[in-house]
SERO-4910 file (N, C-alpha, C, O; in steps of 0.05 Angstrom, whole numbers):
BEGIN
 pado doro    nc1    nc2    nc3   cac1   cac2   cac3    cc1    cc2    cc3    oc1    oc2    oc3
  Met    A   -380     31    -35   -373     35    -11   -342     31    -14   -336      9    -21
  Asn    A   -330     42    -11   -292     49     -6   -278     33     19   -287     36     42
  Leu    A   -255     15     12   -240     15     33   -218     26     29   -207     29      7
  Val    A   -206     37     56   -180     59     47   -157     39     75   -167     34     98
  Ile    A   -134     33     69   -115     24     78    -94     42     90    -86     60     76
  Asp    A    -86     40    109    -57     59    118    -44     38    132    -50     30    154
  Arg    A    -20     28    112     -8      8    127     27     26    133     43     35    116
  Gly    A     28     25    166     41     46    172     69     23    179     72      0    171
  Asn    A     83     36    193    109     26    208    102      7    235    118     -9    243
  Thr    A     80     10    247     71    -13    278     57    -23    269     51    -46    277
  His    A     41    -10    245     12    -27    250     -7    -25    216     -1     -8    199
  Leu    A    -27    -44    211    -34    -37    197    -71    -21    198    -85    -37    209
  Lys    A    -83     -1    190   -110     14    201   -115     15    171    -99     21    154
  Tyr    A   -147      5    167   -164     20    149   -195     24    158   -206     16    178
  Gly    A   -203     37    140   -230     53    150   -246     46    130   -233     39    110
  Ile    A   -280     43    124   -297     35    109   -317     59    106   -335     64    123
  Phe    A   -311     77     81   -330     97     74   -354     92     62   -353     72     48
  Asp    A   -376    103     63   -394    115     47   -392    137     36   -399    156     50
  Lys    A   -381    142     12   -380    160     -1   -365    184     20   -341    179     17
  Arg    A   -367    198     31   -337    213     46   -349    207     79   -343    224     95
  Lys    A   -363    185     86   -368    181    112   -357    160    125   -367    138    121
  Leu    A   -335    164    145   -331    135    157   -349    125    167   -366    138    178
  Val    A   -351     92    165   -373     75    177   -358     67    198   -364     72    221
  Ala    A   -335     53    189   -324     33    209   -289     36    200   -279     43    178
  Ser    A   -275     29    225   -251     34    232   -240      6    243   -255     -8    258
  Asp    A   -210     -4    235   -197    -16    252   -173    -16    253   -165     -6    232
  Ser    A   -153    -24    270   -118    -30    270   -121    -46    275   -138    -52    291
  Ile    A   -102    -65    261    -93    -96    262    -65   -101    257    -49    -82    253
  Asn    A    -55   -127    258    -24   -123    251    -22   -135    221      0   -132    210
  Phe    A    -46   -151    203    -46   -156    175    -73   -163    159    -88   -177    173
  Leu    A    -79   -159    142   -106   -160    129   -106   -176    106   -109   -167     84
  Asp    A   -100   -214    112    -97   -229     95   -131   -233     81   -153   -225     89
  Lys    A   -125   -249     60   -149   -256     43   -171   -253     41   -183   -243     22
  Ser    A   -184   -267     76   -201   -279     85   -222   -254     94   -246   -248     93
  Asp    A   -192   -242    106   -208   -218    119   -222   -193     94   -239   -178    102
  Ile    A   -216   -191     75   -218   -180     55   -245   -187     38   -264   -174     30
  Lys    A   -241   -205     39   -276   -223     37   -287   -220     49   -308   -210     41
  Lys    A   -285   -225     74   -308   -218     93   -322   -179     90   -344   -170     85
  Leu    A   -300   -170     94   -302   -137     83   -316   -131     62   -330   -111     62
  Val    A   -316   -145     43   -330   -140     22   -354   -151     17   -368   -141     -1
  Asp    A   -363   -174     31   -392   -192     33   -408   -166     51   -429   -156     43
  Lys    A   -399   -160     73   -414   -136     97   -417   -112     80   -439   -101     74
  Tyr    A   -390   -104     73   -397    -80     57   -399    -65     29   -394    -42     23
  His    A   -410    -91     11   -408    -89    -18   -389    -68    -21   -397    -46    -27
  Leu    A   -355    -73    -17   -337    -53    -27   -341    -49    -58   -347    -70    -68
  Thr    A   -340    -31    -74   -331    -34    -96   -296    -19   -102   -284    -28   -121
  Asn    A   -287     -5    -90   -264     15    -90   -239     17    -67   -247     25    -45
  Val    A   -224     14    -68   -205     10    -50   -177     29    -56   -168     31    -79
  Ile    A   -165     41    -36   -143     52    -37   -122     49    -18   -129     48      6
  Leu    A    -92     47    -24    -75     34     -1    -51     54     -2    -39     56    -23
  Ser    A    -44     66     15    -26     75     27     -1     57     38    -11     38     50
  Ser    A     21     55     38     40     36     54     68     59     52     77     75     35
  Val    A     74     51     76    108     71     83    128     43     95    150     48    105
  Val    A    123     26     94    133     -4    105    153     -7     70    145     -3     47
  Ala    A    182    -14     80    200    -14     63    193    -44     40    196    -45     15
  Lys    A    183    -68     60    177    -88     53    155    -94     24    138    -76     19
  Lys    A    155   -113      9    128   -106    -17    103   -123     -3    100   -139     15
  Asn    A     90   -109    -23     62   -104    -17     48   -123    -30     23   -127    -29
  Asp    A     64   -137    -44     51   -157    -75     27   -171    -62      5   -163    -70
  Glu    A     27   -193    -41      5   -199    -30    -11   -187    -24    -33   -195    -30
  Leu    A     -9   -169    -12    -36   -150     -4    -56   -135    -26    -80   -134    -27
  Val    A    -32   -122    -48    -48   -114    -68    -62   -146    -89    -85   -144    -98
  Ser    A    -48   -167    -93    -62   -173   -107    -86   -186    -92   -103   -194   -108
  Asn    A    -91   -190    -74   -117   -195    -59   -140   -181    -62   -163   -190    -67
  Leu    A   -129   -151    -56   -142   -133    -62   -159   -128    -91   -183   -123    -95
  Lys    A   -136   -132   -110   -148   -123   -132   -163   -150   -134   -184   -144   -145
  Glu    A   -163   -174   -129   -178   -202   -129   -203   -193   -128   -219   -196   -147
  Glu    A   -209   -180   -107   -238   -176    -87   -257   -148    -94   -281   -146    -93
  Ile    A   -241   -131    -99   -245   -106   -103   -245    -95   -137   -224    -98   -151
  Pro    A   -266    -85   -147   -261    -76   -172   -242    -59   -179   -224    -64   -195
  Thr    A   -246    -30   -162   -232     -4   -170   -210     -5   -144   -216     -4   -120
  Phe    A   -179     -7   -154   -153     -6   -139   -132     15   -141   -117     22   -160
  Ile    A   -135     21   -122   -109     56   -132    -89     44   -101    -96     40    -78
  Glu    A    -63     43   -113    -45     37    -92    -29     72    -98    -22     80   -120
  Leu    A    -27     86    -76    -17    115    -71     14    122    -76     33    112    -65
  Ser    A     14    140    -94     47    142    -97     48    172   -109     29    187   -108
  His    A     72    179   -121     76    203   -120     54    214   -141     40    235   -140
  Asn    A     56    191   -164     37    201   -188      3    196   -183    -13    199   -201
  Thr    A     -3    191   -163    -32    192   -155    -48    229   -161    -39    251   -153
  Leu    A    -65    226   -172    -72    255   -178    -82    259   -141    -86    240   -127
  Leu    A    -83    280   -136    -81    288   -121   -101    321   -114   -102    340   -130
  Pro    A   -114    320    -85   -138    347    -82   -127    363    -73   -139    372    -54
  Phe    A    -96    378    -79    -87    400    -73    -60    397    -94    -51    375   -100
  Ser    A    -49    423   -104    -24    420   -106     -1    426   -104     -1    445    -88
  Trp    A     21    423   -109     43    409    -87     65    415   -108     63    407   -132
  Asn    A     93    433    -95    116    425   -112    145    417    -99    167    427   -100
  Tyr    A    139    405    -92    160    379    -71    188    368    -91    195    351   -108
  Lys    A    194    382    -81    230    372    -96    231    342    -96    234    332   -118
  Ser    A    229    324    -72    234    295    -80    206    284    -81    200    271    -61
  Lys    A    189    286    -97    163    277    -90    165    243    -96    145    233    -85
  Glu    A    180    223   -107    188    199   -107    187    196    -77    174    176    -68
  Thr    A    200    212    -60    205    196    -30    192    200     -9    194    186     11
  Ile    A    171    227    -11    151    235      2    133    210     21    120    194      8
  Gly    A    133    208     44    111    192     52     89    191     50     77    211     58
  Lys    A     73    169     38     53    171     33     31    183     52     14    197     42
  Asp    A     32    177     80     26    185    101     16    213    100     -7    221    102
  Arg    A     37    226     97     37    257     94     20    269     74      9    291     79
  Leu    A     19    254     46      4    260     25    -27    255     44    -41    275     45
  Ala    A    -32    245     49    -57    229     62    -67    253     79    -87    265     72
  Ala    A    -51    260    104    -55    273    122    -64    302    109    -76    319    123
  Ile    A    -60    306     93    -52    340     78    -75    340     68    -90    358     76
  Ala    A    -87    319     44   -114    311     43   -138    306     54   -160    306     43
  Gly    A   -131    300     82   -153    290    106   -159    322    112   -181    332    109
  Ala    A   -132    337    122   -141    363    139   -158    384    117   -176    400    123
  Leu    A   -146    380     91   -171    400     68   -196    392     73   -214    410     76
  Glu    A   -202    371     74   -225    358     73   -247    373    102   -270    382    106
  Leu    A   -217    367    120   -245    375    154   -241    406    146   -262    420    147
  Tyr    A   -220    418    139   -215    448    149   -208    463    116   -185    473    112
  Pro    A   -226    464     98   -221    481     66   -217    509     69   -220    523     89
  Asp    A   -211    515     45   -203    549     45   -187    554     71   -203    569     83
  Thr    A   -164    551     87   -158    559    105   -128    552    108   -121    530     98
  Asn    A   -109    565    120    -91    559    125    -85    547    151    -91    557    173
  Leu    A    -69    516    145    -67    493    161    -45    487    168    -28    488    150
  Leu    A    -37    476    198    -13    468    200    -20    443    211    -29    441    234
  Val    A    -14    416    192    -13    387    208      8    385    216     29    395    209
  Phe    A      0    364    238     25    350    257     15    320    253     -9    315    252
  Asp    A     35    299    251     22    268    254     39    259    276     60    248    268
  Ala    A     36    260    297     54    249    332     62    218    321     39    211    326
  Gly    A     72    197    312     72    176    311    108    165    319    123    166    339
  Thr    A    111    154    292    131    137    293    157    162    298    175    164    315
  Ala    A    151    177    277    162    204    267    146    226    276    124    220    283
  Leu    A    154    253    278    139    267    280    137    288    256    158    301    255
  Thr    A    122    293    241    118    299    217     99    332    220     78    335    232
  Tyr    A    110    347    209     86    384    208     88    383    175    106    372    162
  Glu    A     63    399    163     62    400    134     42    426    134     18    424    137
  Leu    A     52    444    130     35    468    117     29    470     91     41    462     72
  Ile    A      3    484     92    -25    483     64    -29    518     69    -28    527     92
  Asn    A    -31    531     51    -45    556     52    -66    553     48    -76    531     49
  Asp    A    -82    577     43   -117    571     39   -126    568     15   -150    567      9
  Lys    A    -96    566    -10   -105    564    -35   -104    535    -43   -109    528    -67
  Ser    A    -98    514    -19   -100    494    -14    -68    484    -37    -68    467    -55
  Glu    A    -54    493    -33    -26    494    -43    -10    484    -15     -9    499      4
  Phe    A      2    454    -15     25    445      1     50    466     -4     62    468    -26
  Val    A     55    482     23     76    494     18    106    478     31    128    488     31
  Gly    A    102    456     40    128    436     46    120    422     78     97    417     85
  Gly    A    140    417     90    132    404    114    168    390    122    189    386    109
  Asn    A    161    385    156    188    371    161    186    349    183    167    349    199
  Ile    A    208    329    183    203    307    199    226    309    219    249    316    213
  Ser    A    217    302    243    235    295    262    228    275    279    206    264    279
  Pro    A    253    266    297    241    237    311    220    249    334    217    271    345
  Gly    A    203    216    334    175    222    349    183    216    385    204    209    395
  Leu    A    164    220    396    160    207    418    173    182    425    197    185    431
  Gln    A    165    160    424    187    136    432    211    128    419    229    114    429
  Met    A    213    139    388    244    145    384    260    164    395    282    169    385
  Arg    A    252    176    415    267    194    434    272    181    447    297    180    446
  Phe    A    265    166    462    264    151    493    282    132    483    302    127    495
  Lys    A    274    118    456    295     96    455    329    109    440    348     95    437
  Ala    A    328    128    434    353    132    421    366    144    445    390    145    442
  Leu    A    359    153    466    378    157    499    378    135    496    382    132    472
  Asn    A    377    117    503    374     88    512    394     71    501    409     56    512
  Ser    A    392     80    465    410     54    450    440     63    444    457     47    435
  Phe    A    447     95    451    457    111    446    479    120    475    496    138    474
  Thr    A    475    108    493    485    107    512    489     87    528    472     72    520
  Ser    A    499     75    545    509     51    564    493     57    587    493     36    601
  Arg    A    481     72    596    469     77    622    442     83    625    431     68    642
  Leu    A    430     98    615    404    110    601    385     92    597    383     78    577
  Pro    A    365     92    626    346     65    620    323     71    600    317     94    594
  Leu    A    310     48    587    284     58    562    263     60    587    258     46    606
  Leu    A    254     86    575    231    103    590    208    101    575    209     89    553
  Thr    A    181    112    584    159    110    560    149    141    578    155    152    600
  Pro    A    131    146    555    116    170    568     99    176    583     76    166    581
  Asn    A    106    197    603     91    199    636     72    222    641     80    241    653
  Thr    A     53    222    633     31    245    634     45    258    664     51    280    655
  Asp    A     51    257    688     60    268    710     87    273    708     99    280    729
  Ala    A     99    271    689    131    280    693    137    312    698    128    328    682
  Pro    A    147    318    711    150    354    717    167    365    703    186    353    693
  Phe    A    163    384    701    169    398    682    204    402    686    217    405    665
  Leu    A    215    402    706    249    399    710    256    372    722    243    368    743
  Gly    A    272    354    715    277    336    725    293    333    764    313    346    770
  Asn    A    282    319    781    301    310    805    319    282    803    331    273    822
  Ser    A    317    272    777    321    243    785    332    236    751    330    254    734
  Thr    A    341    215    744    353    211    719    327    203    707    319    218    690
  Gln    A    311    180    714    285    182    711    267    211    692    264    216    669
  Glu    A    260    221    711    250    252    713    267    269    687    257    280    668
  Ala    A    289    267    694    305    283    679    301    278    651    296    296    636
  Ile    A    304    248    642    289    236    612    265    236    601    262    238    577
  Glu    A    243    234    621    217    239    617    215    275    607    205    284    586
  Ala    A    230    291    632    219    322    619    231    330    605    225    353    598
  Gly    A    251    320    595    273    331    571    262    315    543    269    322    521
  Val    A    251    300    545    236    288    515    218    299    521    217    319    508
  Gln    A    193    296    543    166    311    522    167    339    524    151    354    513
  Asn    A    187    347    540    175    374    540    186    387    518    175    407    508
  Ser    A    217    376    504    230    384    483    200    381    459    190    402    452
  Met    A    193    361    451    176    360    434    143    384    432    131    392    412
  Cys    A    140    387    459    116    405    462    131    439    457    117    459    457
  Phe    A    151    441    453    167    469    452    175    462    418    175    480    402
  Glu    A    179    444    413    178    437    380    160    447    368    165    463    350
  Ile    A    130    440    377    113    431    367    104    468    373     99    483    353
  Glu    A    103    475    394     85    502    407    105    528    386     96    550    379
  Gly    A    133    519    380    147    548    370    137    540    346    139    561    333
  Leu    A    126    521    331    123    513    299    101    530    294    101    545    275
  Ile    A     77    530    314     59    545    309     58    568    315     41    582    304
  Glu    A     76    579    334     84    610    346     96    623    313     91    643    300
  His    A    111    602    310    128    621    281    112    615    257    120    630    240
  Phe    A     96    603    250     78    611    227     53    623    229     42    633    209
  Lys    A     38    622    257     21    642    265     29    668    248     16    679    229
  Ser    A     52    676    257     68    701    247     59    712    216     52    734    207
  Asn    A     62    687    205     64    698    178     39    688    161     33    699    140
  Tyr    A     24    667    170      2    661    160    -30    664    178    -35    651    199
  Asn    A    -48    681    168    -63    684    179    -89    668    192    -96    650    178
  Glu    A   -100    671    211   -120    649    218   -115    620    210   -125    605    193
  Leu    A    -91    615    231    -78    588    221    -99    561    237   -108    559    259
  Thr    A   -100    550    223   -119    523    245    -94    500    243    -81    492    224
  Cys    A    -93    495    271    -73    474    274    -85    442    282   -104    439    298
  Ile    A    -75    423    273    -92    396    266    -72    375    278    -54    370    262
  Ile    A    -71    362    298    -50    336    305    -64    311    298    -88    309    302
  Thr    A    -52    295    291    -67    268    290    -44    250    301    -26    259    316
  Gly    A    -45    221    293    -22    202    302    -25    189    329    -40    199    345
  Gly    A    -13    172    333    -15    152    362    -11    174    389    -23    169    410
  Asp    A      5    200    386     14    208    408     -2    234    411      3    251    428
  Ala    A    -25    235    390    -38    261    390    -49    271    417    -42    292    428
  Glu    A    -66    257    426    -78    260    449    -63    269    473    -71    286    490
  Phe    A    -35    256    474    -17    266    500     -4    293    500      3    307    519
  Phe    A     -2    297    467      6    325    465    -13    345    469     -7    367    479
  Ala    A    -45    336    461    -52    364    453    -69    360    483    -93    362    479
  Arg    A    -62    357    503    -68    357    527    -52    377    542    -59    392    560
  Lys    A    -23    373    526      3    390    547      6    415    529     19    435    536
  Leu    A     -7    413    503     -3    450    486    -16    462    502    -31    452    518
  Lys    A    -11    488    501    -15    517    503    -35    521    479    -59    525    480
  Asn    A    -22    521    458    -37    538    436    -68    517    425    -68    492    422
  Pro    A    -82    527    423   -108    505    405   -103    495    387    -88    505    371
  Ile    A   -117    466    384   -102    449    368   -127    430    362   -144    426    378
  Phe    A   -127    421    339   -153    402    344   -142    371    335   -125    369    317
  Val    A   -152    348    346   -150    329    347   -163    313    325   -188    313    323
  Ala    A   -142    294    304   -159    286    280   -154    260    285   -132    257    275
  Pro    A   -162    236    295   -146    217    308   -149    195    277   -136    174    275
  Asn    A   -168    204    256   -177    190    231   -170    208    208   -179    204    185
  Leu    A   -151    228    215   -143    239    197   -137    226    167   -149    230    146
  Val    A   -112    207    172   -101    202    149   -121    183    139   -120    182    114
  Leu    A   -137    170    148   -162    151    126   -178    171    115   -183    165     92
  Ile    A   -192    198    124   -213    215    112   -190    224     96   -204    233     78
  Gly    A   -163    230     87   -157    245     65   -147    224     44   -141    229     21
  Leu    A   -144    195     59   -142    167     30   -173    175     18   -178    187     -2
  Asn    A   -188    166     35   -217    167     24   -221    192      1   -228    187    -23
  Arg    A   -216    217     12   -208    239     -7   -199    241    -29   -209    252    -49
  Ile    A   -173    227    -27   -161    223    -54   -169    195    -72   -162    197    -95
  Leu    A   -184    170    -65   -200    156    -77   -214    170    -97   -214    167   -121
  Glu    A   -235    194    -74   -260    190    -92   -246    222   -105   -262    235   -119
  His    A   -229    229   -102   -216    247   -123   -211    228   -148   -213    244   -167
  Asn    A   -206    211   -156   -194    195   -169   -221    178   -195   -230    181   -218
  Val    A   -223    162   -175   -254    158   -182   -276    170   -189   -296    158   -193
***
């Protein structure tokens, strides 16, 4: 049994896999030694992979995992991956991006893929039908855009997403909601249309905390995969062990 851990900017998410089948998952603030021991005893874990995008050290978590689980892998740019890539700055790429790519290939192999992760940041990755990572971009996420308008101005309020926001605002609140949300929809739709003209039979996937929010608003068909990063981490773990 495999344990996969995605330590993100806002929370820690883990998944338990029986080979390539997800059998349990949860999102928590921290995974301490007693939590790990309980998971090991319950699921008889033998392999674990850790992916972390946070700047602070993971020494305590790594030490606890190594102590309790026989095979430990910490995802890095040197980890063997189930796809080819020629990224210029491999040392700095987000581990969650690598995992999302692997997850997309696990769910939709042998096809052209455009993968969106709508979380703290909005990332998108392009993978061709030869399992080659072509490249990707990073832009501010939904909450980050709302916070930026509030932080860098003196009078604009801090707002949150609103599914009922109009297309064109008739008040300051509506103008912010419509501006932030519609601009992200246009960004995603524009990217889909651009790459559809260059890649045949393009499959589009979205994951992340705001995935459902945007999936309901987009005109282009897009598959929502809430556990994409976990699936990808497990695929990378299986590829290595």
